[in-house]
C-alpha positions as CSV (number, residue, x, y, z in Angstrom):
1,M,29.0,169.7,105.0
2,R,27.5,172.1,102.5
3,I,24.0,171.8,101.1
4,L,23.8,173.1,97.5
5,D,20.6,173.9,95.7
6,Y,20.0,175.4,92.3
7,D,17.1,177.0,90.6
8,E,17.9,180.3,88.9
9,T,20.7,180.9,91.4
10,I,22.9,178.8,93.5
11,R,21.9,178.7,97.2
12,I,24.5,177.4,99.7
13,Q,23.6,176.4,103.2
14,G,26.6,175.9,105.4
15,P,29.2,175.0,106.1
16,L,27.3,173.2,108.9
17,E,29.0,172.5,112.2
18,I,29.0,168.8,112.6
19,R,30.5,167.6,115.9
20,K,28.9,164.2,116.4
21,K,27.1,161.5,114.5
22,S,23.6,162.8,115.4
23,D,24.5,166.2,114.0
24,F,25.6,164.6,110.8
25,V,22.5,162.5,110.3
26,E,20.2,165.3,111.4
27,A,21.7,167.7,108.9
28,L,21.1,165.1,106.1
29,E,17.6,164.4,107.3
30,K,16.6,168.1,107.2
31,T,17.7,169.0,103.7
32,E,15.4,169.0,100.7
33,A,18.1,170.5,98.4
34,Y,18.9,169.1,95.0
35,S,22.5,168.3,96.1
36,I,24.6,167.8,99.1
37,H,28.4,168.1,99.2
38,I,30.1,166.3,102.0
39,S,33.8,167.1,102.5
40,S,35.5,165.3,105.4
41,H,38.3,162.9,106.1
42,G,37.4,159.3,105.5
43,H,38.9,155.9,106.3
44,R,38.2,152.2,106.1
45,D,38.3,149.6,108.8
46,K,36.8,146.1,109.3
47,K,33.3,147.6,109.6
48,G,33.6,149.5,106.3
49,S,34.3,153.0,105.0
50,Y,33.3,155.9,107.2
51,F,33.3,159.7,107.5
52,D,35.6,161.1,110.2
53,L,34.0,163.4,112.7
54,P,35.6,165.5,115.5
55,F,36.6,163.7,118.7
56,R,37.2,160.4,116.9
57,G,33.6,160.1,115.7
58,K,32.7,157.9,112.8
59,V,29.7,157.7,110.5
60,Y,29.4,154.4,108.6
61,G,26.9,153.6,105.9
62,T,24.9,151.6,108.4
63,D,24.4,154.7,110.4
64,L,22.4,156.1,107.5
65,E,19.7,153.4,107.6
66,G,16.3,154.9,107.6
67,L,17.5,158.2,106.2
68,W,14.7,160.1,104.3
69,E,12.4,157.1,104.6
70,D,9.4,159.3,105.5
71,R,9.8,161.5,102.4
72,S,8.4,161.4,98.9
73,R,11.1,160.7,96.2
74,S,10.8,164.4,95.0
75,K,11.9,165.7,98.4
76,I,15.1,163.5,98.6
77,P,18.3,165.1,97.3
78,K,19.2,163.8,93.8
79,L,23.0,164.2,94.1
80,V,25.4,163.5,96.9
81,A,28.9,164.7,96.2
82,L,31.5,163.1,98.5
83,S,34.9,164.6,98.9
84,T,36.0,162.0,101.4
85,C,38.8,159.4,101.1
86,Y,37.4,155.9,100.3
87,A,33.8,157.2,100.0
88,G,33.5,155.6,96.6
89,R,33.5,152.1,98.2
90,S,30.2,150.3,97.9
91,D,29.0,150.6,101.6
92,L,28.6,154.4,101.6
93,I,27.3,154.6,98.1
94,E,24.8,151.9,98.8
95,A,23.6,153.7,101.9
96,F,22.8,156.9,100.0
97,S,21.2,154.9,97.2
98,K,19.0,152.9,99.6
99,A,18.0,156.2,101.1
100,G,16.7,157.3,97.7
101,C,19.5,159.5,96.3
102,R,19.9,158.8,92.6
103,Y,23.4,160.1,91.9
104,C,26.6,159.9,93.9
105,I,30.1,161.0,93.0
106,A,33.0,160.0,95.2
107,P,36.7,159.1,95.2
108,T,37.7,155.4,95.6
109,K,41.1,156.3,97.0
110,D,42.9,159.2,98.8
111,P,42.7,162.3,96.5
112,Y,45.1,165.1,97.1
113,W,43.5,168.2,98.5
114,H,44.4,170.3,95.4
115,D,43.1,167.6,93.1
116,A,39.8,167.6,94.9
117,A,39.6,171.4,94.7
118,L,40.2,171.4,91.0
119,F,37.8,168.5,90.4
120,W,34.9,170.0,92.3
121,M,35.5,173.5,90.8
122,R,35.3,172.1,87.3
123,F,32.4,169.8,88.1
124,Y,30.2,172.5,89.7
125,T,31.0,174.9,87.0
126,S,29.7,172.4,84.4
127,L,26.7,171.4,86.6
128,F,25.4,174.8,87.7
129,L,27.1,177.7,85.9
130,K,27.0,176.9,82.2
131,R,24.3,178.5,80.1
132,R,22.1,175.5,80.7
133,K,22.2,173.4,83.8
134,S,23.9,170.0,83.0
135,S,22.9,166.6,84.3
136,P,25.3,165.2,86.9
137,W,26.6,162.6,84.4
138,V,27.4,165.2,81.8
139,A,29.1,167.4,84.3
140,F,31.1,164.4,85.6
141,R,32.1,163.2,82.1
142,N,33.1,166.7,81.1
143,T,35.3,167.0,84.2
144,R,37.0,163.7,83.6
145,R,37.7,164.7,80.0
146,A,39.0,168.1,81.0
147,L,41.1,166.9,83.9
148,P,42.0,163.2,83.3
149,V,44.9,163.0,85.8
150,V,43.1,164.9,88.5
151,A,39.8,163.0,88.1
152,R,41.2,159.5,87.8
153,N,40.2,158.5,91.4
154,W,36.6,159.7,91.2
155,R,33.6,157.5,90.2
156,Y,30.1,158.3,89.2
157,F,27.2,156.1,90.6
158,E,23.6,156.0,89.5
159,D,21.1,154.2,91.7
160,G,24.0,152.7,93.6
161,K,25.8,151.2,90.6
162,E,29.0,152.6,89.0
163,F,28.2,154.2,85.7
164,T,30.8,154.5,82.9
165,E,30.9,155.5,79.3
166,E,31.8,152.1,78.0
């Protein structure tokens, strides 16, 4: 997991060593950055979608209940970017939304590694490195327009609901 923040410069914290569920939740709980980027393997089972951790660990959306509950809205990350298979399913997105995160971007299927690399490179360039900082929606929309085949499996969520141009 990397924690990204942007004012006049981009500050990157991480990658953070996450070995068990409590490490994962603690790293999320501690950050006050604008955005968090989580890159991990992910799967689905009867219980829902989850992040894979080392040693067969799993973090489900239900494991994030109570996240950031003792914070003011201004101290909660605005954007969670998920580069995790199946993370765009409702359970993980809903967990971050309930925790107070306004925007989530995630794939709904299994993206190829090289597609994910291209997608995020283009997205973060648009979000942070243009002359003016873009909104997450504008950066996402520009990425989908520039890379339609690569970006076809990614979805944009605002306040827990999928947001489209239609």
